[in-house]
N, C-alpha and C positions, 0 to 999 in steps of 0.2 A: 609437093602435092598434098601431103598430110596437112601441112600448115594451112593450105587453102581451105581444105575440108573443115579443119578445126575453125577457122575463121567464119566460115558460112554457118557451121553449127552454132557457133556463139551468137551470130546475128539472129538466126531462127530462135534460139533460146530467148534472146533479149526481146524480140518481137513478141513471143508467146507470153513472156512475163508482162509486157505492157498491155497486151490484149486482155489477160486475165484481171490485171490491176484496173484497167479502164472500166470494166464491168462493174466494179465496186468503188469506183471513184477515188482510187488510191494512186499516189504517184509511182509506186513500184510494187512488185509482189511481196517484197520484204515488209511492206506496211499493211498487208492484208490481215484482217482479223482471223484468229484460229477457228472461231465459231461465228461465221457471219450471220447477222440478223436480217437476212435478205428475205422479203416476202414479196412475191409477184402480185401485182394489181390484177383484179379480174378483167376479163375481156381480151380482145386480140391485141398482142404486143407488137404486131408488125404494121408498118404502113407501106403498101406496095402499090406503085403507080405505074400506068402504062407509059409507053415511050413518048406519048404526046402530052404528058403531064410532068410538072416540076413542083418542087415546094412552093414557089411563088404562086403558081396557079392554084395549088391546094389551099394556101392561106387566104388568097383573094375569094375563093368560092366560100370558105368557112366564114369570112368576115363580111361578105357581100351586103348583109342586111344591117350591119352596125358600124361600118367604117366611117359614116358621116358623123358619128358620135364618139369616135376615138380620138383622144387628145395625145400628141407626142411632144417630146422635148420640153417637158415641164418638170421640175423637181417637186415631187409630192412630200409635203411636211406631215400632214395628218389626215387620217380617214375616220370620220365620226358616224356612227350609227345614231340617228336621231330618234326621239320619242315617237314620232309619227311614221317610223320604219323607213324613212328616206335616208339617204347617204349623203354626207357632205365631204367633199375632197378638197383639202386646202393645199394650194401649190405656192411657190414663191411669188406668183403674180396675181392669183385670183382664188375664189372659192366656188366650186361647182356644186349644184344641187343635182341629185339624181335618184332614180328608183334603186339602183344598184350599181356596184362598181366592181370591176374585175382587176384584181392587183396581180401583176405579173413581174415583180421585181426579182433580183437575184437573191440567192441564198445569203451572200455577204451582206446585202442591205438588210435583210431580216435579222442576221446574227448581230449586226452592229446596231440594231433598233434605230435606224435612220428615219423611220416613218413612226409616227405616234398613232396607235390604234385606240380609239375610244368607242366603247369600252375595250379594255385590254383584251387580246386574243386569249382564247380559252387555254388553260394550263396544259391541256393535252397538246395543243398546237405549239406552244412555246417550249415545251419539253422536246417535241419532235425537231424543232428548228435548231435547239441547242445540241441535240444528239447527233444530227446529220453531219457527217463529215463530207469534205469535198477536197478533191485534189486535181491532179492533172489529167485533163481529157483533150486530146488533140483532134481536131477535124480539119481535113485538108479539102479545099474545093478546087476542082480542076474545071476549066471551061475550054470547050472545044468548039471550033467553028462549025464543024460537021457534028451530026448526031453520032453519039458514042457507039451505038449499034452498027452504024455504017463502017466505022473504023475497026471494029472487032466483032464481027458476027457471031463468034463463038463465046462471047462474053456471057457468063452464067447469070441467071436472073437474080440469084441471091446477093449479087454485088461482086466486089474484088477487093483484094488486099495486096499491099506492097511490102516487100522486105526492103528497109532502107539500110544504106551504108552506115557505118559508124560516124558519129559526128566528127567533122573536121577532115574526114577522108573522102577522096573522090574515087568513085567506082570501086570501093572496098580495098584500096591499096594504101 
C-alpha cells in the first residue's frame, strides 16, 4: 500500500513539475530559471467562452472581416516595407502588395531568420526573439459526440486537469 501511495505521489509531483515548467515554456522544472524575467502583459489574460462557443467560432468571428484577404499555404520569403508605406510580401510563387501584413509565424521561423524583413526588424525585436526560449508544451484535444457539460454537469468552469500514468505503463502498473 505504501508503494502505491508513493507511486501516486510521484505522479502528482511530476505533473506539478510539468505544470510549472509549462508556464515558463520549459521542458522540465529543472530547466526553470532561478530569477524568471516574466512580465505579464496588460489586459485580461483569460479567454472564457460560453458552452455554445468554441475556439473555431471565436476565430471565425474575429476574422470575419478579413478572411477573404488571408492567404494560406504559401512560404513567405520576404516582407518589405516600401517607401510609400505599402507592404510587399514575397512568397515562393508570387508577390503581394498590401497596406499592411500580419506575420504570425512560429518563434523557430523567426529565430532561424527564414523570412527576410526589409528594413530589418528593430534591434529591440531581434533581441527579444533571440532571448525568448521555448520548450515543451503539450496540448491534448478531446472530442466528444455529446457536449462535455452533459457528460459531467459538475465540471468546474475553470477547466480540468488529468494526472497521467507514467510513460509505458498501463493504469499506473
